[in-house]
C-alpha positions in Angstrom: -39.1 -41.0 11.2 -36.9 -39.8 14.0 -38.3 -41.0 17.9 -37.2 -37.6 18.9 -39.4 -35.8 16.3 -42.7 -36.4 18.3 -44.2 -33.0 18.3 -44.0 -31.1 14.6 -44.9 -27.5 14.1 -45.6 -26.4 10.5 -45.5 -22.5 10.0 -47.8 -21.5 7.1 -49.4 -24.9 7.8 -53.0 -23.8 6.5 -51.2 -22.9 3.2 -50.8 -25.2 0.2 -47.2 -26.4 1.0 -48.0 -26.5 4.5 -51.4 -28.4 4.7 -49.9 -30.6 2.6 -46.8 -31.5 4.5 -49.0 -31.3 7.9 -51.6 -34.0 6.6 -48.9 -36.4 5.0 -46.9 -36.0 7.8 -49.9 -37.3 10.1 -50.6 -40.1 7.7 -46.9 -41.4 7.4 -46.3 -41.3 11.1 -47.8 -43.1 14.1 -48.0 -41.3 17.2 -46.8 -37.7 15.9 -48.5 -34.7 16.9 -48.9 -32.0 14.0 -49.2 -28.3 14.7 -50.3 -26.4 11.7 -50.0 -22.6 12.5 -51.3 -19.7 9.9 -52.5 -16.3 10.2 -55.2 -17.4 7.1 -54.2 -14.4 5.5 -54.3 -15.7 1.6 -57.9 -16.2 0.4 -58.2 -19.8 0.2 -56.4 -20.8 3.1 -59.7 -21.3 5.3 -60.6 -24.2 3.0 -57.5 -26.0 4.4 -59.4 -26.1 8.2 -61.8 -28.7 7.9 -59.0 -31.0 5.9 -56.5 -30.5 8.6 -59.4 -31.2 11.6 -60.2 -34.3 9.5 -56.6 -35.5 8.8 -55.8 -35.1 12.7 -54.1 -32.0 12.6 -54.1 -29.8 15.4 -54.8 -25.9 13.9 -53.7 -22.9 15.6 -54.6 -19.2 14.4 -51.0 -17.3 14.9 -48.8 -15.3 13.0 -44.7 -15.6 12.8 -44.7 -12.0 13.1 -45.8 -12.5 16.6 -43.4 -14.3 18.9 -46.4 -14.8 21.6 -48.2 -16.6 18.9 -45.4 -19.2 18.8 -44.9 -19.0 22.6 -48.3 -20.6 23.1 -47.5 -23.5 20.9 -44.9 -24.5 23.3 -41.7 -26.7 23.1 -41.8 -28.6 19.5 -39.2 -31.3 18.3 -39.4 -30.2 14.8 -40.5 -26.7 12.9 -40.7 -26.8 9.4 -41.2 -23.2 8.1 -43.6 -22.7 5.6 -44.7 -19.5 6.1 -44.1 -16.8 3.7 -45.2 -14.0 1.2 -44.2 -16.1 -1.8 -44.2 -13.5 -4.4 -41.1 -12.4 -6.3 -42.8 -9.4 -6.9 -43.8 -8.5 -3.3 -42.5 -4.7 -2.5 -42.6 -3.6 -6.1 -43.9 -0.4 -6.4 -45.4 -0.6 -2.7 -44.2 -1.2 0.9 -41.9 -3.9 1.5 -43.1 -4.4 5.2 -45.3 -7.2 5.1 -42.9 -9.0 3.1 -39.8 -8.1 5.1 -41.8 -9.0 8.5 -43.3 -12.2 7.5 -40.4 -14.0 5.7 -37.5 -12.3 7.6 -38.5 -11.1 11.1 -41.1 -14.0 11.0 -38.0 -16.4 10.7 -36.1 -14.9 13.4 -39.2 -15.3 16.0 -39.1 -19.0 14.7 -35.4 -19.4 15.3 -35.7 -17.8 18.9 -38.6 -20.1 19.6 -36.4 -23.0 19.0 -33.3 -21.3 20.9 -35.4 -20.9 24.0 -37.4 -24.5 24.0 -34.8 -26.8 21.8 -36.2 -28.4 18.7 -34.7 -29.0 14.6 -35.4 -26.9 11.7 -36.3 -27.7 8.1 -36.7 -24.0 6.0 -38.3 -23.9 2.9 -36.0 -21.2 0.9 -36.4 -20.6 -2.7 -34.6 -20.7 -5.8 -35.0 -16.8 -6.3 -31.9 -16.3 -3.9 -30.0 -16.3 -7.2 -29.7 -12.9 -8.7 -32.0 -11.8 -11.6 -29.4 -10.6 -14.2 -27.1 -13.6 -14.2 -30.1 -16.0 -14.7 -31.1 -13.6 -17.4 -27.5 -13.6 -18.7 -27.5 -17.4 -19.6 -27.4 -18.3 -23.3 -30.4 -19.5 -24.4 -32.1 -20.8 -27.7 -35.6 -21.7 -28.9 -36.1 -25.3 -29.5 -39.9 -25.5 -31.1 -42.0 -24.0 -28.3 -39.6 -23.5 -25.6 -36.3 -21.9 -24.5 -33.2 -24.2 -24.0 -30.3 -23.2 -22.0 -26.7 -23.9 -23.5 -23.2 -23.7 -21.9 -22.1 -24.6 -18.5 -25.8 -24.4 -16.6 -27.7 -26.4 -19.6 -28.7 -29.3 -17.3 -30.2 -26.9 -14.2 -28.9 -24.5 -11.7 -26.4 -25.7 -9.1 -25.8 -24.6 -5.7 -22.2 -23.3 -7.2 -24.1 -20.4 -9.2 -22.9 -17.2 -8.5 -24.9 -15.3 -5.7 -23.7 -11.6 -6.6 -26.2 -9.2 -7.7 -29.9 -8.2 -7.2 -32.5 -10.7 -7.0 -35.3 -8.8 -5.6 -36.8 -8.3 -1.9 -38.3 -11.7 -1.9 -35.1 -13.3 -2.6 -33.0 -11.3 -0.4 -35.6 -11.9 2.5 -34.7 -15.6 2.2 -31.1 -15.3 1.4 -30.8 -13.0 4.5 -32.9 -16.4 6.3 -30.5 -18.7 5.2 -27.4 -16.6 6.6 -29.3 -16.3 10.1 -29.8 -20.3 10.4 -26.2 -20.7 9.8 -25.6 -17.9 12.4 -27.8 -19.7 14.9 -26.3 -23.4 13.8 -23.0 -22.3 14.9 -23.7 -20.0 18.0 -26.8 -22.1 19.5 -26.1 -25.5 18.3 -29.2 -25.6 16.4 -29.7 -28.7 13.8 -31.1 -27.4 10.7 -31.4 -27.9 6.5 -32.4 -25.7 4.0 -34.4 -26.5 0.9 -34.2 -24.0 -2.3 -37.4 -24.8 -3.6 -38.5 -23.9 -7.3 -41.8 -23.9 -8.8 -44.0 -26.2 -6.3 -47.5 -27.4 -7.8 -50.3 -29.7 -7.1 -54.0 -29.4 -5.3 -55.1 -27.0 -3.0 -52.8 -24.1 -4.3 -54.7 -20.9 -4.8 -53.0 -20.0 -7.9 -52.5 -16.5 -8.8 -50.1 -15.1 -11.8 -47.2 -14.3 -9.6 -47.3 -17.3 -7.6 -48.9 -20.9 -8.3 -49.2 -20.0 -12.0 -49.8 -23.9 -12.8 -52.9 -24.1 -10.8 -54.2 -20.6 -12.6 -53.5 -21.8 -15.9 -55.2 -25.0 -15.6 -58.4 -23.1 -13.7 -58.7 -20.4 -16.2 -58.9 -23.3 -19.0 -61.5 -25.0 -17.1 -63.6 -22.3 -15.2 -62.9 -19.5 -17.7 -60.7 -16.2 -17.7 -58.2 -14.2 -19.3 -54.3 -15.3 -19.4 -51.5 -13.8 -21.0 -47.8 -14.7 -22.0 -45.9 -12.1 -20.0 -42.9 -10.9 -20.7 -39.8 -11.7 -23.1 -41.5 -10.8 -26.0 -45.0 -12.5 -24.7 -44.4 -15.5 -26.7 -44.7 -17.8 -23.8 -41.3 -19.6 -24.3 -40.1 -19.3 -20.9 -39.6 -22.6 -18.7 -39.9 -23.6 -15.4 -39.6 -26.9 -13.7 -42.1 -28.4 -11.3 -42.0 -30.0 -8.2 -45.3 -31.9 -6.9 -45.8 -30.9 -3.2 -45.8 -34.8 -2.2 -42.3 -35.2 -3.8 -41.8 -32.5 -1.4 -42.8 -34.3 1.6 -41.1 -37.3 0.8 -37.9 -35.4 0.7 -38.6 -33.4 4.2 -39.7 -36.6 5.8 -36.2 -38.5 4.9 -34.3 -35.4 5.8 -35.9 -34.9 9.1 -35.6 -38.9 9.6 -31.5 -38.7 9.2 -30.8 -35.4 10.2 -28.1 -35.9 12.4 -26.1 -36.6 8.9 -27.7 -34.1 6.9 -27.5 -31.2 9.6 -26.3 -27.9 7.9 -27.1 -29.2 4.4 -28.2 -26.5 1.9 -29.8 -27.9 -1.1 -31.5 -27.0 -4.5 -34.6 -28.8 -5.0 -37.1 -28.8 -7.8 -38.4 -30.9 -10.7 -35.4 -30.6 -12.4 -34.3 -31.6 -16.2 -37.3 -34.3 -16.5 -39.8 -32.3 -14.9 -40.2 -28.9 -16.7 -42.5 -26.8 -18.9 -42.7 -23.7 -20.8 -45.7 -21.5 -20.9 -46.8 -22.7 -24.4 -46.2 -26.2 -23.6 -48.6 -25.7 -20.7 -51.1 -24.5 -22.5 -51.1 -27.5 -24.8 -51.4 -29.8 -21.7 -54.5 -27.8 -20.4 -56.3 -27.5 -23.5 -55.9 -31.6 -23.7 -56.9 -32.1 -19.9 -60.1 -29.6 -20.1 -61.3 -29.9 -24.0 -61.2 -26.2 -24.2 -58.7 -24.1 -26.3 -58.2 -20.3 -25.3 -56.9 -17.4 -26.7 -54.0 -16.5 -24.8 -52.7 -12.7 -24.9 -49.2 -11.6 -25.3 -47.8 -8.7 -23.2 -44.0 -8.2 -24.5 -43.2 -6.2 -21.6 -41.0 -8.0 -18.8 -41.3 -7.4 -15.3 -38.1 -6.3 -13.0 -38.1 -9.9 -11.5 -38.8 -12.0 -14.3 -36.5 -14.6 -15.7 -36.5 -16.7 -18.8 -35.6 -20.3 -17.6 -35.1 -21.9 -14.5 -34.2 -25.7 -14.1 -33.0 -27.3 -10.7 -30.1 -29.2 -10.7 -30.8 -31.7 -8.0 -27.4 -33.4 -8.2 -26.4 -32.3 -4.9 -29.7 -33.3 -2.9 -29.6 -36.6 -4.8 -26.3 -37.8 -3.7 -27.1 -36.7 -0.2 -30.4 -38.3 0.0 -31.2 -40.6 -2.5 -34.3 -38.4 -3.4 -35.7 -37.8 -6.7 -39.0 -36.5 -7.9 -41.5 -39.2 -9.0 -44.4 -36.9 -10.6 -43.9 -35.8 -13.9 -45.6 -32.7 -15.7 -48.5 -34.9 -17.0 -49.3 -36.5 -13.5 -49.0 -33.0 -11.7 -51.6 -31.5 -14.1 -53.6 -34.8 -13.7 -53.7 -34.5 -9.9 -54.9 -30.9 -10.3 -57.2 -31.3 -12.8 -59.1 -34.0 -10.6 -59.0 -31.4 -7.4 -60.1 -28.6 -9.5 -63.2 -30.9 -10.7 -64.0 -32.7 -7.4 -64.0 -29.2 -5.9 -65.3 -27.0 -8.7 -68.1 -25.4 -6.5 -65.6 -24.0 -3.6 -62.9 -23.2 -6.1 -64.4 -21.5 -8.9 -65.2 -18.3 -7.0 -61.8 -18.0 -6.2 -59.9 -19.3 -9.2 -62.1 -18.3 -12.0 -61.1 -15.0 -14.0 
C-alpha cells in the first residue's frame, strides 16, 4: 500500500461494495484511517454500521449530493467512489433526478473536493456504459441452459467495444462521469483509475431484481418468495459474469499501491470467461445449496435496458496489473449462502418475498 494513502475515504461506504472495501482495506493496511460516507438510503445499509465500527472504520452519515458533507470529512489521500444509484432501470417511467444527482453531480462534488484538497481517485464505473442495441445485436446461440456468444466478442466485451448508441440513463451517468474524470486529470493533474465493473456479488448485498440478483435468487430459495425469468422469451438463458467483492478489493488495493504507473487506466473488470452463469444454471446451483426447488415463473417481455449476454474480457486489466479473479461461481454462492444462514434473523425480513 502506498505510504501516501494514509487517509482513505470510501463514498457509499455503508453499501455492499463500499463496506466490503472499507473493512478489507482496514484489515490489509496498518495505520491507515478509513472513512465510510453514506446516506443510508438503501434498506439494509444500516446493518453495515456495527460491522464498520467493529472493524475500525469511521462512519460519516453524509451524501455526495451535498458538498458540505465532503468538506466535513476534510482532505484525504485516496477517494474510492462507490456511491451510486445502481439500477440500470432507474429513470424509466419516473424522474431521473436522484439518479443524475447522485451518480453525476455527486461525482463532480468528489472531483471538486480532490481538486481543492488533493488526493487520488479510484472510480467504480459500470459495464453498462456500453450501448444496449449493439449488445443485443451480438450473435448468440443456445447451448444447453445458456446463451453463448459467437463471433469477435465470443470471449467477452473489451474496452474497444463501440460506444455509439443509447445505454440507459444509468449508463449515461457513468460514462459522463468517466469523461469528467479525464478532464480533471488533464486540467488539474488529478491521478485516477476507472474500473468498468460487471455484476459484483457477495455477502452483505441487499439483492433486488434490478441490482444484486444473485443474492436475491439464493435468498428466495432459502427464505421463500417468487422468482421469474424476465425477458428474452422468459426462458432464463441470459448470461452474466460474476465478480466477488473481495476480488474487486484485491484489484483496487493493487491499483492504489501502483497508481503512479496505472494513472489514467480505464479497464473492464469482471468474472470473465471462467466465472459466469445463466439464470437457469443459477437456479440449479441455488436448489443444490438450499435443498429447495422453486417453481420459477416466466415473463417473455424484455425491459428496455435488459441485455441477453454480458461477459467481461479482462485481458487489458490482467496485462496491466497481473490481477485475475480468484472466486468461481460455486465459491461466490457458497459465501453468500453461509452469510444468509448466519444472519437469517436480520436478513429474512429484507430479502424474503
